[in-house]
C-alpha positions as a Markdown table, in Angstrom:
| # | Residue | x | y | z |
|---|---|---|---|---|
| 1 | Met | 18.6 | -18.4 | -0.4 |
| 2 | Thr | 17.4 | -21.3 | 1.7 |
| 3 | Ser | 13.8 | -21.5 | 2.8 |
| 4 | Gly | 15.0 | -21.6 | 6.5 |
| 5 | Leu | 16.7 | -18.2 | 6.1 |
| 6 | Val | 13.6 | -16.7 | 4.5 |
| 7 | Val | 11.4 | -17.9 | 7.3 |
| 8 | Met | 13.9 | -16.6 | 9.9 |
| 9 | Leu | 14.1 | -13.2 | 8.2 |
| 10 | Leu | 10.3 | -12.9 | 7.9 |
| 11 | Gly | 9.7 | -14.1 | 11.4 |
| 12 | Ser | 12.2 | -11.5 | 12.7 |
| 13 | Ala | 10.5 | -8.7 | 10.8 |
| 14 | Ala | 7.1 | -9.7 | 12.1 |
| 15 | Gly | 8.4 | -10.1 | 15.7 |
| 16 | Leu | 10.3 | -6.9 | 15.7 |
| 17 | Ser | 7.3 | -5.0 | 14.3 |
| 18 | Trp | 5.1 | -6.5 | 17.0 |
| 19 | Leu | 7.5 | -5.6 | 19.8 |
| 20 | Leu | 8.0 | -2.0 | 18.5 |
| 21 | Thr | 4.3 | -1.5 | 18.1 |
| 22 | Gly | 3.9 | -2.3 | 21.7 |
| 23 | Arg | 6.5 | 0.4 | 22.6 |
| 24 | Met | 4.7 | 2.9 | 20.3 |
| 25 | Leu | 1.5 | 2.1 | 22.2 |
| 26 | Asp | 3.0 | 3.5 | 25.4 |
| 27 | Tyr | 4.5 | 6.5 | 23.5 |
| 28 | Gly | 1.2 | 7.2 | 21.7 |
| 29 | Arg | -0.8 | 7.2 | 24.9 |
| 30 | Gln | 1.3 | 10.0 | 26.2 |
| 31 | Arg | 1.9 | 12.1 | 23.0 |
| 32 | Leu | -0.2 | 10.9 | 20.1 |
| 33 | Met | -3.8 | 10.3 | 21.0 |
| 34 | Asp | -6.3 | 10.3 | 18.1 |
| 35 | Leu | -9.5 | 11.8 | 19.4 |
| 36 | Pro | -12.8 | 11.0 | 17.7 |
| 37 | Asn | -14.5 | 13.7 | 15.7 |
| 38 | Asp | -17.2 | 14.1 | 13.1 |
| 39 | Arg | -14.8 | 13.0 | 10.3 |
| 40 | Ser | -13.4 | 9.9 | 12.0 |
| 41 | Ser | -14.7 | 6.4 | 12.0 |
| 42 | His | -13.7 | 5.5 | 15.6 |
| 43 | Glu | -15.5 | 6.3 | 18.9 |
| 44 | Gln | -12.8 | 5.9 | 21.5 |
| 45 | Pro | -9.5 | 7.9 | 21.9 |
| 46 | Thr | -6.8 | 5.7 | 20.4 |
| 47 | Pro | -3.0 | 6.1 | 20.1 |
| 48 | Arg | -1.6 | 6.5 | 16.6 |
| 49 | Gly | 1.9 | 6.4 | 15.1 |
| 50 | Gly | 2.2 | 2.6 | 15.2 |
| 51 | Gly | 3.3 | 2.6 | 11.6 |
| 52 | Leu | 6.8 | 3.6 | 12.7 |
| 53 | Ala | 7.2 | 0.0 | 13.9 |
| 54 | Ile | 6.5 | -1.2 | 10.3 |
| 55 | Val | 8.9 | 1.3 | 8.9 |
| 56 | Ile | 11.8 | 0.3 | 11.2 |
| 57 | Ala | 11.2 | -3.5 | 10.9 |
| 58 | Phe | 10.9 | -3.3 | 7.1 |
| 59 | Ser | 13.9 | -1.1 | 6.7 |
| 60 | Leu | 16.1 | -3.5 | 8.7 |
| 61 | Ser | 14.8 | -6.3 | 6.6 |
| 62 | Leu | 15.9 | -4.4 | 3.5 |
| 63 | Ile | 19.4 | -4.0 | 5.0 |
| 64 | Ala | 19.6 | -7.7 | 5.8 |
| 65 | Leu | 18.5 | -8.7 | 2.3 |
| 66 | Phe | 21.1 | -6.4 | 0.8 |
| 67 | Ala | 23.8 | -7.7 | 3.1 |
| 68 | Ala | 22.9 | -11.2 | 2.0 |
| 69 | Gly | 23.3 | -10.2 | -1.7 |
| 70 | Leu | 19.6 | -10.7 | -2.4 |
| 71 | Leu | 18.6 | -7.1 | -3.0 |
| 72 | Pro | 19.9 | -5.1 | -6.0 |
| 73 | Trp | 21.5 | -1.8 | -5.1 |
| 74 | Pro | 19.1 | 0.2 | -7.4 |
| 75 | Leu | 16.0 | -1.3 | -5.8 |
| 76 | Leu | 17.4 | -0.5 | -2.3 |
| 77 | Met | 18.2 | 3.1 | -3.3 |
| 78 | Ala | 14.7 | 3.5 | -4.8 |
| 79 | Leu | 13.1 | 2.2 | -1.6 |
| 80 | Ser | 15.3 | 4.4 | 0.6 |
| 81 | Ala | 13.0 | 7.4 | -0.2 |
| 82 | Leu | 10.6 | 5.8 | 2.4 |
| 83 | Val | 12.8 | 7.3 | 5.1 |
| 84 | Pro | 12.0 | 11.0 | 4.5 |
| 85 | Leu | 8.4 | 10.1 | 3.7 |
| 86 | Ala | 8.1 | 8.3 | 7.0 |
| 87 | Ala | 9.8 | 11.3 | 8.8 |
| 88 | Ile | 7.4 | 13.9 | 7.4 |
| 89 | Gly | 4.5 | 11.5 | 8.2 |
| 90 | Phe | 5.7 | 11.2 | 11.8 |
| 91 | Ile | 5.9 | 15.0 | 12.0 |
| 92 | Asp | 2.4 | 15.3 | 10.6 |
| 93 | Asp | 1.1 | 12.9 | 13.2 |
| 94 | His | 2.4 | 15.2 | 15.9 |
| 95 | Gly | 1.1 | 18.4 | 14.4 |
| 96 | His | 0.4 | 19.6 | 10.9 |
| 97 | Val | 2.5 | 19.7 | 7.7 |
| 98 | Ser | 0.9 | 21.7 | 4.9 |
| 99 | Ala | -0.3 | 19.8 | 1.8 |
| 100 | Arg | 2.1 | 21.8 | -0.3 |
| 101 | Trp | 5.2 | 20.6 | 1.5 |
| 102 | Arg | 3.9 | 17.0 | 1.7 |
| 103 | Phe | 3.3 | 17.0 | -2.1 |
| 104 | Leu | 6.7 | 18.5 | -2.8 |
| 105 | Leu | 8.4 | 15.7 | -0.9 |
| 106 | Gln | 6.3 | 13.1 | -2.5 |
| 107 | Ala | 7.2 | 14.5 | -6.0 |
| 108 | Leu | 10.9 | 14.4 | -5.1 |
| 109 | Ala | 10.6 | 10.9 | -3.8 |
| 110 | Ala | 8.9 | 9.8 | -7.0 |
| 111 | Gly | 11.6 | 11.4 | -9.1 |
| 112 | Trp | 14.2 | 9.7 | -6.9 |
| 113 | Val | 12.6 | 6.3 | -7.6 |
| 114 | Leu | 12.3 | 6.8 | -11.3 |
| 115 | Tyr | 16.0 | 7.8 | -11.5 |
| 116 | Trp | 17.1 | 4.6 | -9.8 |
| 117 | Leu | 14.7 | 2.4 | -11.8 |
| 118 | Gly | 16.7 | 3.4 | -14.9 |
| 119 | Ser | 15.1 | 2.8 | -18.4 |
| 120 | Ile | 11.4 | 3.5 | -17.9 |
| 121 | Glu | 10.4 | 5.1 | -21.3 |
| 122 | Ser | 8.4 | 2.1 | -22.3 |
| 123 | Leu | 5.8 | -0.2 | -20.7 |
| 124 | Gln | 4.5 | -3.6 | -21.5 |
| 125 | Val | 0.7 | -3.5 | -21.8 |
| 126 | Asn | -1.4 | -6.2 | -23.3 |
| 127 | Gly | 1.8 | -8.0 | -24.4 |
| 128 | Val | 2.8 | -5.0 | -26.5 |
| 129 | Thr | 5.7 | -2.6 | -25.7 |
| 130 | Leu | 4.4 | 1.0 | -25.5 |
| 131 | Ser | 7.1 | 3.7 | -26.1 |
| 132 | Leu | 6.0 | 6.7 | -24.1 |
| 133 | Gly | 9.3 | 8.6 | -24.0 |
| 134 | Pro | 9.5 | 11.4 | -21.4 |
| 135 | Leu | 5.7 | 11.1 | -20.8 |
| 136 | Ala | 6.5 | 7.9 | -18.9 |
| 137 | Trp | 8.2 | 9.9 | -16.2 |
| 138 | Leu | 5.2 | 12.0 | -15.7 |
| 139 | Leu | 2.7 | 9.1 | -15.7 |
| 140 | Leu | 4.7 | 6.8 | -13.5 |
| 141 | Gly | 5.6 | 9.7 | -11.1 |
| 142 | Leu | 1.8 | 10.4 | -10.7 |
| 143 | Phe | 1.3 | 6.7 | -10.1 |
| 144 | Ile | 3.7 | 6.7 | -7.3 |
| 145 | Val | 2.3 | 9.8 | -5.7 |
| 146 | Trp | -1.3 | 8.5 | -6.1 |
| 147 | Met | -0.5 | 5.1 | -4.5 |
| 148 | Leu | 1.1 | 6.9 | -1.6 |
| 149 | Asn | -1.9 | 9.2 | -1.0 |
| 150 | Leu | -4.6 | 6.6 | -1.6 |
| 151 | Phe | -3.2 | 4.4 | 1.1 |
| 152 | Asn | -3.2 | 7.4 | 3.4 |
| 153 | Phe | -6.9 | 8.1 | 2.4 |
| 154 | Met | -7.9 | 4.5 | 2.9 |
| 155 | Asp | -6.4 | 4.0 | 6.3 |
| 156 | Gly | -9.7 | 4.9 | 7.9 |
| 157 | Ile | -11.0 | 1.9 | 9.9 |
| 158 | Asp | -9.3 | -0.8 | 12.0 |
| 159 | Gly | -7.1 | -3.2 | 10.2 |
| 160 | Ile | -8.0 | -2.2 | 6.6 |
| 161 | Ala | -4.7 | -0.6 | 5.4 |
| 162 | Ala | -2.5 | -3.1 | 7.2 |
| 163 | Gly | -4.7 | -6.0 | 6.0 |
| 164 | Glu | -4.6 | -4.7 | 2.4 |
| 165 | Thr | -0.8 | -4.4 | 2.4 |
| 166 | Leu | -0.4 | -7.9 | 4.0 |
| 167 | Ser | -2.6 | -9.5 | 1.4 |
| 168 | Ile | -1.1 | -7.7 | -1.6 |
| 169 | Gly | 2.4 | -8.6 | -0.4 |
| 170 | Leu | 1.6 | -12.2 | 0.0 |
| 171 | Leu | -0.4 | -12.5 | -3.2 |
| 172 | Ala | 2.2 | -10.8 | -5.3 |
| 173 | Ala | 4.9 | -13.1 | -3.9 |
| 174 | Leu | 2.7 | -16.0 | -4.7 |
| 175 | Leu | 2.3 | -14.9 | -8.3 |
| 176 | Leu | 6.1 | -14.4 | -8.6 |
| 177 | Val | 6.9 | -18.0 | -7.5 |
| 178 | Pro | 6.1 | -19.6 | -10.9 |
| 179 | Gly | 8.5 | -17.3 | -12.7 |
| 180 | Ala | 11.3 | -17.8 | -10.2 |
| 181 | Asp | 14.3 | -19.9 | -11.4 |
| 182 | Gly | 15.5 | -21.4 | -8.1 |
| 183 | Asp | 15.6 | -18.6 | -5.5 |
| 184 | Leu | 12.8 | -16.1 | -5.1 |
| 185 | Pro | 13.3 | -12.8 | -7.0 |
| 186 | Ala | 14.1 | -9.7 | -5.0 |
| 187 | Thr | 10.6 | -8.4 | -5.7 |
| 188 | Ala | 9.0 | -11.3 | -3.9 |
| 189 | Leu | 11.4 | -11.1 | -1.0 |
| 190 | Val | 10.7 | -7.4 | -0.5 |
| 191 | Ala | 7.0 | -8.0 | -0.8 |
| 192 | Leu | 7.2 | -10.8 | 1.8 |
| 193 | Ala | 9.3 | -8.6 | 4.2 |
| 194 | Leu | 6.7 | -5.8 | 3.8 |
| 195 | Ala | 3.9 | -8.3 | 4.6 |
| 196 | Ala | 5.7 | -9.7 | 7.6 |
| 197 | Ala | 6.4 | -6.2 | 9.1 |
| 198 | Thr | 2.8 | -5.2 | 8.5 |
| 199 | Gly | 1.5 | -8.4 | 9.9 |
| 200 | Gly | 3.3 | -7.8 | 13.2 |
| 201 | Phe | 1.6 | -4.4 | 13.5 |
| 202 | Leu | -1.7 | -5.8 | 12.4 |
| 203 | Leu | -1.9 | -8.0 | 15.6 |
| 204 | Trp | -2.3 | -4.7 | 17.5 |
| 205 | Asn | -4.4 | -2.9 | 14.8 |
| 206 | Trp | -6.9 | -5.7 | 14.2 |
| 207 | Pro | -10.5 | -4.6 | 15.1 |
| 208 | Pro | -11.0 | -3.4 | 17.8 |
| 209 | Ala | -7.6 | -1.6 | 17.2 |
| 210 | Arg | -5.4 | -0.8 | 20.2 |
| 211 | Ile | -3.3 | 1.6 | 18.1 |
| 212 | Phe | -3.5 | 3.3 | 14.7 |
| 213 | Met | -0.9 | 3.3 | 12.0 |
| 214 | Gly | -0.8 | 7.1 | 11.4 |
| 215 | Asp | 0.6 | 9.0 | 8.5 |
| 216 | Val | 4.1 | 7.7 | 9.3 |
| 217 | Gly | 3.0 | 4.3 | 8.1 |
| 218 | Ser | 0.1 | 4.5 | 5.7 |
| 219 | Gly | 1.9 | 6.6 | 3.0 |
| 220 | Val | 5.0 | 4.4 | 3.2 |
| 221 | Leu | 3.0 | 1.3 | 2.5 |
| 222 | Gly | 1.5 | 2.7 | -0.7 |
| 223 | Phe | 4.9 | 4.0 | -1.7 |
| 224 | Val | 6.7 | 0.7 | -1.3 |
| 225 | Leu | 4.0 | -1.2 | -3.3 |
| 226 | Ala | 4.3 | 1.4 | -6.1 |
| 227 | Val | 8.0 | 0.9 | -6.2 |
| 228 | Leu | 7.7 | -2.9 | -6.3 |
| 229 | Ala | 5.1 | -2.6 | -9.1 |
| 230 | Leu | 7.4 | -0.5 | -11.2 |
| 231 | Trp | 10.5 | -2.6 | -10.5 |
| 232 | Ser | 8.8 | -5.9 | -11.3 |
| 233 | Ala | 7.3 | -4.4 | -14.5 |
| 234 | Asn | 10.8 | -3.2 | -15.5 |
| 235 | Gln | 12.2 | -6.6 | -14.7 |
| 236 | Gln | 9.4 | -8.2 | -16.7 |
| 237 | Glu | 8.3 | -10.3 | -13.7 |
| 238 | Leu | 4.8 | -8.9 | -13.2 |
| 239 | Ser | 3.2 | -6.3 | -15.3 |
| 240 | Leu | 1.9 | -3.0 | -13.8 |
| 241 | Val | -1.6 | -4.1 | -14.7 |
| 242 | Val | -1.3 | -7.2 | -12.4 |
| 243 | Trp | -0.4 | -4.9 | -9.5 |
| 244 | Leu | -3.4 | -2.6 | -10.3 |
| 245 | Ile | -5.6 | -5.6 | -10.1 |
| 246 | Leu | -4.2 | -6.7 | -6.7 |
| 247 | Ala | -4.7 | -3.2 | -5.3 |
| 248 | Gly | -8.2 | -3.0 | -6.9 |
| 249 | Val | -10.2 | -2.4 | -3.7 |
| 250 | Phe | -8.2 | 0.5 | -2.6 |
| 251 | Leu | -7.7 | 1.8 | -6.1 |
| 252 | Val | -11.4 | 1.9 | -6.9 |
| 253 | Asp | -12.6 | 3.2 | -3.6 |
| 254 | Ala | -10.1 | 6.0 | -3.3 |
| 255 | Thr | -10.2 | 7.1 | -7.0 |
| 256 | Leu | -14.0 | 6.9 | -7.3 |
| 257 | Thr | -14.5 | 8.8 | -4.1 |
| 258 | Leu | -12.1 | 11.5 | -5.2 |
| 259 | Leu | -13.7 | 12.0 | -8.6 |
| 260 | Ile | -17.2 | 12.2 | -7.1 |
| 261 | Arg | -16.1 | 14.7 | -4.5 |
| 262 | Leu | -14.4 | 16.8 | -7.2 |
| 263 | Phe | -17.6 | 16.7 | -9.3 |
| 264 | Arg | -19.6 | 17.8 | -6.2 |
| 265 | Gly | -17.3 | 20.8 | -5.8 |
| 266 | Glu | -15.9 | 19.6 | -2.4 |
| 267 | Arg | -12.4 | 20.2 | -1.2 |
| 268 | Trp | -10.8 | 16.9 | -2.1 |
| 269 | Tyr | -7.9 | 17.3 | 0.4 |
| 270 | Glu | -10.1 | 17.7 | 3.5 |
| 271 | Ala | -10.7 | 14.8 | 5.8 |
| 272 | His | -14.1 | 13.1 | 5.3 |
| 273 | Arg | -16.1 | 9.9 | 5.9 |
| 274 | Thr | -17.4 | 9.3 | 2.4 |
| 275 | His | -15.3 | 6.4 | 1.2 |
| 276 | Ala | -17.3 | 3.3 | 0.3 |
| 277 | Phe | -15.6 | 1.3 | 3.1 |
| 278 | Gln | -16.6 | 4.0 | 5.6 |
| 279 | His | -20.2 | 3.8 | 4.5 |
| 280 | Ala | -20.0 | 0.0 | 4.8 |
| 281 | Ser | -18.6 | 0.1 | 8.3 |
| 282 | Arg | -21.4 | 2.4 | 9.5 |
| 283 | Arg | -24.1 | 0.3 | 7.7 |
| 284 | Trp | -22.8 | -2.9 | 9.1 |
| 285 | Gly | -21.8 | -1.5 | 12.4 |
| 286 | Ser | -18.5 | -3.3 | 12.3 |
| 287 | His | -14.9 | -2.5 | 11.2 |
| 288 | Arg | -14.0 | -6.2 | 11.3 |
| 289 | Ala | -16.7 | -7.2 | 8.9 |
| 290 | Val | -15.5 | -4.7 | 6.3 |
| 291 | Thr | -11.8 | -5.6 | 6.7 |
| 292 | Leu | -12.6 | -9.3 | 6.4 |
| 293 | Ser | -14.7 | -8.5 | 3.3 |
| 294 | Val | -11.7 | -6.7 | 1.7 |
| 295 | Leu | -9.4 | -9.6 | 2.4 |
| 296 | Ala | -12.0 | -12.0 | 1.0 |
| 297 | Ile | -12.3 | -10.0 | -2.2 |
| 298 | Asn | -8.6 | -9.9 | -2.6 |
| 299 | Val | -8.2 | -13.7 | -2.3 |
| 300 | Gly | -11.4 | -14.9 | -3.8 |
| 301 | Trp | -11.7 | -12.4 | -6.7 |
| 302 | Leu | -8.7 | -10.3 | -7.4 |
| 303 | Leu | -6.1 | -13.0 | -7.0 |
| 304 | Pro | -7.7 | -15.2 | -9.8 |
| 305 | Met | -8.0 | -12.1 | -12.0 |
| 306 | Ala | -4.4 | -11.1 | -11.4 |
| 307 | Trp | -3.3 | -14.7 | -12.2 |
| 308 | Leu | -5.3 | -14.6 | -15.4 |
| 309 | Ala | -3.7 | -11.3 | -16.4 |
| 310 | Ala | -0.3 | -12.6 | -15.6 |
| 311 | Thr | -0.7 | -15.7 | -17.6 |
| 312 | His | -2.5 | -14.1 | -20.5 |
| 313 | Pro | -0.8 | -10.7 | -21.0 |
| 314 | Arg | -2.5 | -10.0 | -24.3 |
| 315 | Trp | -5.8 | -9.9 | -22.5 |
| 316 | Glu | -4.6 | -8.1 | -19.3 |
| 317 | Leu | -6.5 | -4.8 | -20.0 |
| 318 | Ala | -9.7 | -6.7 | -20.5 |
| 319 | Val | -9.1 | -8.7 | -17.3 |
| 320 | Leu | -8.4 | -5.4 | -15.5 |
| 321 | Ala | -11.7 | -4.0 | -16.6 |
| 322 | Leu | -13.5 | -7.2 | -15.6 |
| 323 | Ala | -11.8 | -7.2 | -12.2 |
| 324 | Leu | -12.6 | -3.6 | -11.3 |
| 325 | Leu | -16.1 | -3.2 | -12.8 |
| 326 | Pro | -18.0 | -5.0 | -10.0 |
| 327 | Leu | -15.8 | -3.2 | -7.4 |
| 328 | Thr | -16.7 | 0.1 | -9.0 |
| 329 | Leu | -20.4 | -0.7 | -9.0 |
| 330 | Leu | -20.3 | -1.9 | -5.4 |
| 331 | Ala | -18.4 | 1.3 | -4.3 |
| 332 | Phe | -20.9 | 3.5 | -6.1 |
| 333 | Arg | -23.8 | 1.6 | -4.5 |
| 334 | Leu | -22.4 | 2.0 | -1.0 |
| 335 | Gly | -22.3 | 5.7 | -1.6 |
| 336 | Ala | -18.6 | 6.5 | -2.3 |
| 337 | Gly | -18.0 | 10.2 | -2.4 |
| 338 | Arg | -21.5 | 11.1 | -1.1 |
| 339 | Pro | -22.5 | 12.0 | 2.5 |
């Protein structure tokens, strides 16, 4: 695939996402206004549902990649589960879908992905193949569901979820370049398409945001990244550990907050304002400062750690621990999971 065609595809995805987000802004003002409350981090009524623009632009990019012979059929089919996930998210943005039905659809989507990924009964960890048998289905299914939900949980201030997705997509593609023999692998192309579609939306969502992503977009972003992580690990391109490092900020904040709230006996599924990033935004009085800090951590800390894990697979678990430890300490110090 020529570089010119790649640039054209990515530019089209970003441009279409930007245009559609503008249309969703008008729609949201009429039907999907997010009103401030004691559990939200914004002070002004703001339209939501802009994530639909990301979903449409990204989905069309997948179709274009497949038509060009650059996207394997199994990967396209695995990613196709984003459509019902986006649909139930869009419905939830308009009203309320019970957690039971959302989780059921998420579990079905995870099973669909694992079916199309094929042989998944072993994982490469620390340069060693671990044969997990049927247990792999359970563990990897939980990974998909958790990634989907943690992006939903972490989409709490202006620009943070879109910025995180943009940076992970770009950084993952960068790490995949050294291993590419000629053309970029499908994983990198999909990651770049996701980054481009998210980037077009981010122009509207950057602090102070004119529109929010909503459930229609946030869960899909985590889902797509989970699929890419499992696909690239299965193709022996990038290990799952490398992806965990790249998503370290969201992974640590969401997981630590959940565990602390469970320990405190709180209802983990209820909306709240106790993530570390929410504490930071109130302490600093700025969404932009927090979002920029997340991007700086991704590029300045997690990218080098991910590269180290990718180039030294026998030490990847140690690198993972090294990468996440300071983030865990920071999140705890900021008050993750506590009022």
